VOVEX-722651 format. One record per residue: residue number from 1; residue in one letter; y, x, z of N, C-alpha, C, O in turn. Coordinates in nm, 4 decimals. Example, Ala and Ser with C-alpha at 12.3 -4.5 7.8 and 13.67 -1.06 7.14 Angstrom:
<pts>
+-----+---------+----------+----------+----------+----------+----------+----------+----------+----------+----------+----------+----------+----------+
| num | residuo |     n.c2 |     n.c1 |     n.c3 |    ca.c2 |    ca.c1 |    ca.c3 |     c.c2 |     c.c1 |     c.c3 |     o.c2 |     o.c1 |     o.c3 |
+-----+---------+----------+----------+----------+----------+----------+----------+----------+----------+----------+----------+----------+----------+
|   1 |       a |  -0.5690 |   1.3190 |   0.7800 |  -0.4500 |   1.2300 |   0.7800 |  -0.3300 |   1.3200 |   0.7800 |  -0.3319 |   1.4236 |   0.8465 |
|   2 |       s |  -0.2250 |   1.2850 |   0.7080 |  -0.1060 |   1.3670 |   0.7140 |   0.0030 |   1.2900 |   0.7870 |   0.1138 |   1.3409 |   0.8039 |
+-----+---------+----------+----------+----------+----------+----------+----------+----------+----------+----------+----------+----------+----------+
</pts>
This chain:
<pts>
+-----+---------+----------+----------+----------+----------+----------+----------+----------+----------+----------+----------+----------+----------+
| num | residuo |     n.c2 |     n.c1 |     n.c3 |    ca.c2 |    ca.c1 |    ca.c3 |     c.c2 |     c.c1 |     c.c3 |     o.c2 |     o.c1 |     o.c3 |
+-----+---------+----------+----------+----------+----------+----------+----------+----------+----------+----------+----------+----------+----------+
|   1 |       m |  -0.1184 |   0.0845 |   0.0000 |   0.0000 |   0.0000 |   0.0000 |   0.1243 |   0.0887 |   0.0000 |   0.1304 |   0.1895 |   0.0705 |
|   2 |       f |   0.2222 |   0.0498 |  -0.0796 |   0.3520 |   0.1180 |  -0.0824 |   0.4557 |   0.0313 |  -0.0132 |   0.4468 |  -0.0915 |  -0.0135 |
|   3 |       y |   0.5537 |   0.0973 |   0.0456 |   0.6578 |   0.0300 |   0.1221 |   0.7949 |   0.0755 |   0.0735 |   0.8116 |   0.1885 |   0.0277 |
|   4 |       v |   0.8917 |  -0.0132 |   0.0840 |   1.0316 |   0.0212 |   0.0658 |   1.0923 |   0.0222 |   0.2057 |   1.0689 |  -0.0689 |   0.2850 |
|   5 |       y |   1.1704 |   0.1257 |   0.2351 |   1.2292 |   0.1381 |   0.3681 |   1.3796 |   0.1587 |   0.3575 |   1.4310 |   0.2085 |   0.2573 |
|   6 |       i |   1.4479 |   0.1192 |   0.4632 |   1.5927 |   0.1404 |   0.4727 |   1.6174 |   0.2172 |   0.6023 |   1.5749 |   0.1758 |   0.7101 |
|   7 |       i |   1.6873 |   0.3303 |   0.5890 |   1.7247 |   0.4076 |   0.7068 |   1.8766 |   0.4101 |   0.7163 |   1.9474 |   0.3914 |   0.6174 |
|   8 |       h |   1.9244 |   0.4335 |   0.8372 |   2.0693 |   0.4299 |   0.8625 |   2.1096 |   0.5507 |   0.9457 |   2.0419 |   0.5872 |   1.0418 |
|   9 |       s |   2.2199 |   0.6113 |   0.9076 |   2.2805 |   0.7178 |   0.9855 |   2.3948 |   0.6550 |   1.0645 |   2.4998 |   0.6235 |   1.0085 |
|  10 |       e |   2.3741 |   0.6371 |   1.1938 |   2.4780 |   0.5752 |   1.2769 |   2.6006 |   0.6654 |   1.2876 |   2.7136 |   0.6169 |   1.2939 |
|  11 |       k |   2.5783 |   0.7944 |   1.2895 |   2.6884 |   0.8900 |   1.3027 |   2.7857 |   0.8812 |   1.1856 |   2.9068 |   0.8932 |   1.2043 |
|  12 |       f |   2.7325 |   0.8599 |   1.0633 |   2.8158 |   0.8567 |   0.9431 |   2.8238 |   0.7183 |   0.8799 |   2.8910 |   0.7007 |   0.7784 |
|  13 |       d |   2.7563 |   0.6203 |   0.9384 |   2.7499 |   0.4830 |   0.8878 |   2.7096 |   0.4801 |   0.7400 |   2.7764 |   0.4186 |   0.6569 |
|  14 |       r |   2.5987 |   0.5482 |   0.7095 |   2.5444 |   0.5533 |   0.5734 |   2.4040 |   0.4940 |   0.5741 |   2.3302 |   0.5084 |   0.6716 |
|  15 |       f |   2.3676 |   0.4270 |   0.4644 |   2.2332 |   0.3743 |   0.4468 |   2.1633 |   0.4498 |   0.3347 |   2.2276 |   0.5020 |   0.2437 |
|  16 |       y |   2.0307 |   0.4547 |   0.3426 |   1.9496 |   0.5156 |   0.2380 |   1.8278 |   0.4267 |   0.2170 |   1.7659 |   0.3819 |   0.3135 |
|  17 |       v |   1.7933 |   0.4012 |   0.0911 |   1.6771 |   0.3198 |   0.0560 |   1.5777 |   0.4091 |  -0.0160 |   1.6150 |   0.4840 |  -0.1063 |
|  18 |       g |   1.4513 |   0.4014 |   0.0237 |   1.3480 |   0.4817 |  -0.0404 |   1.2157 |   0.4076 |  -0.0406 |   1.2053 |   0.2967 |   0.0118 |
|  19 |       s |   1.1147 |   0.4695 |  -0.1000 |   0.9812 |   0.4102 |  -0.1012 |   0.8782 |   0.5172 |  -0.0699 |   0.8972 |   0.6347 |  -0.1011 |
|  20 |       t |   0.7682 |   0.4748 |  -0.0074 |   0.6651 |   0.5675 |   0.0364 |   0.5397 |   0.4912 |   0.0767 |   0.5416 |   0.3685 |   0.0873 |
|  21 |       q |   0.4321 |   0.5634 |   0.0988 |   0.3114 |   0.5028 |   0.1520 |   0.3090 |   0.5087 |   0.3046 |   0.2333 |   0.4350 |   0.3679 |
|  22 |       d |   0.3904 |   0.5948 |   0.3640 |   0.3912 |   0.6122 |   0.5095 |   0.5362 |   0.6222 |   0.5595 |   0.5900 |   0.7325 |   0.5690 |
|  23 |       p |   0.5991 |   0.5099 |   0.5911 |   0.7415 |   0.5109 |   0.6286 |   0.7741 |   0.5959 |   0.7517 |   0.8792 |   0.6598 |   0.7549 |
|  24 |       l |   0.6885 |   0.5983 |   0.8511 |   0.7194 |   0.6773 |   0.9711 |   0.7147 |   0.8269 |   0.9431 |   0.7980 |   0.9024 |   0.9933 |
|  25 |       r |   0.6176 |   0.8700 |   0.8633 |   0.6107 |   1.0115 |   0.8249 |   0.7319 |   1.0482 |   0.7398 |   0.7873 |   1.1573 |   0.7535 |
|  26 |       r |   0.7726 |   0.9574 |   0.6525 |   0.8880 |   0.9835 |   0.5650 |   1.0158 |   0.9941 |   0.6466 |   1.0996 |   1.0798 |   0.6188 |
|  27 |       l |   1.0322 |   0.9084 |   0.7472 |   1.1492 |   0.9165 |   0.8356 |   1.1532 |   1.0527 |   0.9046 |   1.2589 |   1.1150 |   0.9145 |
|  28 |       e |   1.0390 |   1.0976 |   0.9514 |   1.0318 |   1.2283 |   1.0168 |   1.0769 |   1.3388 |   0.9213 |   1.1483 |   1.4306 |   0.9618 |
|  29 |       k |   1.0354 |   1.3303 |   0.7948 |   1.0775 |   1.4313 |   0.6968 |   1.2278 |   1.4257 |   0.6705 |   1.2921 |   1.5298 |   0.6570 |
|  30 |       h |   1.2846 |   1.3049 |   0.6631 |   1.4298 |   1.2929 |   0.6435 |   1.5041 |   1.3602 |   0.7580 |   1.6096 |   1.4199 |   0.7369 |
|  31 |       n |   1.4503 |   1.3511 |   0.8779 |   1.5185 |   1.4066 |   0.9948 |   1.4883 |   1.5533 |   1.0222 |   1.5544 |   1.6146 |   1.1061 |
|  32 |       s |   1.3895 |   1.6114 |   0.9531 |   1.3520 |   1.7486 |   0.9876 |   1.3353 |   1.8433 |   0.8693 |   1.3073 |   1.9613 |   0.8908 |
|  33 |       s |   1.3508 |   1.7983 |   0.7488 |   1.3297 |   1.8847 |   0.6321 |   1.4282 |   2.0018 |   0.6344 |   1.5472 |   1.9829 |   0.6596 |
|  34 |       p |   1.3781 |   2.1228 |   0.6080 |   1.4676 |   2.2394 |   0.6098 |   1.5512 |   2.2531 |   0.4826 |   1.6379 |   2.3400 |   0.4750 |
|  35 |       f |   1.5263 |   2.1691 |   0.3838 |   1.5966 |   2.1794 |   0.2565 |   1.7301 |   2.1047 |   0.2606 |   1.7469 |   2.0094 |   0.3367 |
|  36 |       n |   1.8241 |   2.1492 |   0.1782 |   1.9548 |   2.0857 |   0.1684 |   1.9438 |   1.9669 |   0.0721 |   1.9448 |   1.9848 |  -0.0497 |
|  37 |       t |   1.9335 |   1.8465 |   0.1272 |   1.9182 |   1.7257 |   0.0476 |   2.0276 |   1.6270 |   0.0844 |   2.1044 |   1.6513 |   0.1775 |
|  38 |       f |   2.0354 |   1.5151 |   0.0118 |   2.1331 |   1.4116 |   0.0453 |   2.1165 |   1.3671 |   0.1899 |   2.2142 |   1.3583 |   0.2643 |
|  39 |       t |   1.9935 |   1.3391 |   0.2295 |   1.9730 |   1.2847 |   0.3640 |   1.9914 |   1.3900 |   0.4733 |   2.0202 |   1.3545 |   0.5877 |
|  40 |       s |   1.9756 |   1.5171 |   0.4413 |   1.9912 |   1.6199 |   0.5452 |   2.1358 |   1.6285 |   0.5945 |   2.1606 |   1.6745 |   0.7059 |
|  41 |       k |   2.2302 |   1.5850 |   0.5129 |   2.3724 |   1.5924 |   0.5496 |   2.4145 |   1.4867 |   0.6510 |   2.5197 |   1.4991 |   0.7138 |
|  42 |       y |   2.3331 |   1.3830 |   0.6670 |   2.3741 |   1.2681 |   0.7481 |   2.2797 |   1.2411 |   0.8654 |   2.2706 |   1.1275 |   0.9120 |
|  43 |       r |   2.2116 |   1.3408 |   0.9123 |   2.1179 |   1.3247 |   1.0235 |   2.1903 |   1.2941 |   1.1527 |   2.3058 |   1.3336 |   1.1684 |
|  44 |       p |   2.1273 |   1.2257 |   1.2450 |   1.9904 |   1.1726 |   1.2432 |   1.9841 |   1.0347 |   1.1780 |   2.0825 |   0.9608 |   1.1763 |
|  45 |       w |   1.8664 |   1.0016 |   1.1245 |   1.8397 |   0.8733 |   1.0608 |   1.7549 |   0.7862 |   1.1521 |   1.6698 |   0.8352 |   1.2264 |
|  46 |       v |   1.7804 |   0.6544 |   1.1448 |   1.7049 |   0.5563 |   1.2221 |   1.6465 |   0.4556 |   1.1239 |   1.7165 |   0.4075 |   1.0348 |
|  47 |       l |   1.5195 |   0.4240 |   1.1400 |   1.4539 |   0.3271 |   1.0532 |   1.5049 |   0.1877 |   1.0871 |   1.4963 |   0.1445 |   1.2021 |
|  48 |       k |   1.5583 |   0.1167 |   0.9870 |   1.6138 |  -0.0170 |   1.0086 |   1.5259 |  -0.1276 |   0.9524 |   1.5231 |  -0.2374 |   1.0080 |
|  49 |       a |   1.4530 |  -0.1012 |   0.8420 |   1.3697 |  -0.2059 |   0.7812 |   1.2592 |  -0.1429 |   0.6982 |   1.2764 |  -0.0364 |   0.6390 |
|  50 |       v |   1.1448 |  -0.2113 |   0.6951 |   1.0312 |  -0.1708 |   0.6124 |   0.9752 |  -0.2966 |   0.5476 |   0.9546 |  -0.3975 |   0.6151 |
|  51 |       f |   0.9505 |  -0.2910 |   0.4164 |   0.8965 |  -0.4047 |   0.3424 |   0.7750 |  -0.3607 |   0.2630 |   0.7768 |  -0.2540 |   0.2016 |
|  52 |       e |   0.6698 |  -0.4407 |   0.2631 |   0.5583 |  -0.4149 |   0.1734 |   0.6089 |  -0.4340 |   0.0315 |   0.6780 |  -0.5315 |   0.0020 |
|  53 |       a |   0.5739 |  -0.3394 |  -0.0573 |   0.6312 |  -0.3437 |  -0.1920 |   0.5261 |  -0.3397 |  -0.3018 |   0.5620 |  -0.3277 |  -0.4189 |
|  54 |       g |   0.3995 |  -0.3490 |  -0.2690 |   0.2961 |  -0.3519 |  -0.3712 |   0.1947 |  -0.2416 |  -0.3556 |   0.1995 |  -0.1623 |  -0.2617 |
|  55 |       t |   0.1036 |  -0.2384 |  -0.4492 |  -0.0060 |  -0.1420 |  -0.4419 |   0.0154 |  -0.0188 |  -0.5285 |  -0.0660 |   0.0735 |  -0.5253 |
|  56 |       t |   0.1236 |  -0.0156 |  -0.6059 |   0.1523 |   0.1014 |  -0.6887 |   0.2932 |   0.1531 |  -0.6622 |   0.3815 |   0.0797 |  -0.6177 |
|  57 |       r |   0.3114 |   0.2811 |  -0.6908 |   0.4435 |   0.3424 |  -0.6743 |   0.5458 |   0.2746 |  -0.7655 |   0.6617 |   0.2578 |  -0.7278 |
|  58 |       g |   0.5027 |   0.2361 |  -0.8848 |   0.5928 |   0.1704 |  -0.9796 |   0.6474 |   0.0395 |  -0.9265 |   0.7660 |   0.0107 |  -0.9426 |
|  59 |       e |   0.5622 |  -0.0405 |  -0.8631 |   0.6085 |  -0.1673 |  -0.8036 |   0.7116 |  -0.1397 |  -0.6951 |   0.8144 |  -0.2071 |  -0.6878 |
|  60 |       a |   0.6844 |  -0.0411 |  -0.6115 |   0.7766 |  -0.0071 |  -0.5028 |   0.9098 |   0.0431 |  -0.5579 |   1.0157 |   0.0091 |  -0.5052 |
|  61 |       e |   0.9050 |   0.1230 |  -0.6626 |   1.0285 |   0.1766 |  -0.7202 |   1.1131 |   0.0672 |  -0.7843 |   1.2359 |   0.0752 |  -0.7814 |
|  62 |       q |   1.0502 |  -0.0345 |  -0.8418 |   1.1262 |  -0.1471 |  -0.8990 |   1.2022 |  -0.2204 |  -0.7883 |   1.3196 |  -0.2534 |  -0.8052 |
|  63 |       i |   1.1368 |  -0.2453 |  -0.6771 |   1.2012 |  -0.3147 |  -0.5653 |   1.3122 |  -0.2266 |  -0.5063 |   1.4201 |  -0.2756 |  -0.4729 |
|  64 |       e |   1.2849 |  -0.0978 |  -0.4942 |   1.3848 |  -0.0033 |  -0.4430 |   1.5102 |  -0.0069 |  -0.5309 |   1.6214 |  -0.0131 |  -0.4783 |
|  65 |       k |   1.4946 |  -0.0032 |  -0.6619 |   1.6080 |  -0.0080 |  -0.7533 |   1.6849 |  -0.1377 |  -0.7408 |   1.8079 |  -0.1381 |  -0.7468 |
|  66 |       f |   1.6126 |  -0.2493 |  -0.7233 |   1.6780 |  -0.3786 |  -0.7073 |   1.7649 |  -0.3796 |  -0.5816 |   1.8777 |  -0.4290 |  -0.5849 |
|  67 |       i |   1.7144 |  -0.3264 |  -0.4727 |   1.7904 |  -0.3229 |  -0.3467 |   1.9141 |  -0.2342 |  -0.3636 |   2.0212 |  -0.2678 |  -0.3130 |
|  68 |       k |   1.9011 |  -0.1242 |  -0.4323 |   2.0130 |  -0.0314 |  -0.4498 |   2.1254 |  -0.0909 |  -0.5338 |   2.2411 |  -0.0517 |  -0.5191 |
|  69 |       k |   2.0923 |  -0.1851 |  -0.6216 |   2.1959 |  -0.2495 |  -0.7024 |   2.2731 |  -0.3444 |  -0.6162 |   2.3657 |  -0.4098 |  -0.6640 |
+-----+---------+----------+----------+----------+----------+----------+----------+----------+----------+----------+----------+----------+----------+
</pts>
C-alpha cells in the first residue's frame, strides 16, 4: 500500500506533501537526512495527515499532484 502524507514545519509554517510506503520512516528521513534538500531547510517536521493512496506508486503520485495543485 502507498500513502500520501502531509508534514508541517511549525517553526517556518511550511507544508510538504509526499508519497511513500512507510510514512513514519519517511518522516524520520525528512528530519534527519544529512543531505541539503528542500525539507532539510525547514526542520523539524511534524506529521499532520496520512491517506491511503492505492497499491502503486503511480496512483499515489497522482493524488499527491492533485493535493499540491
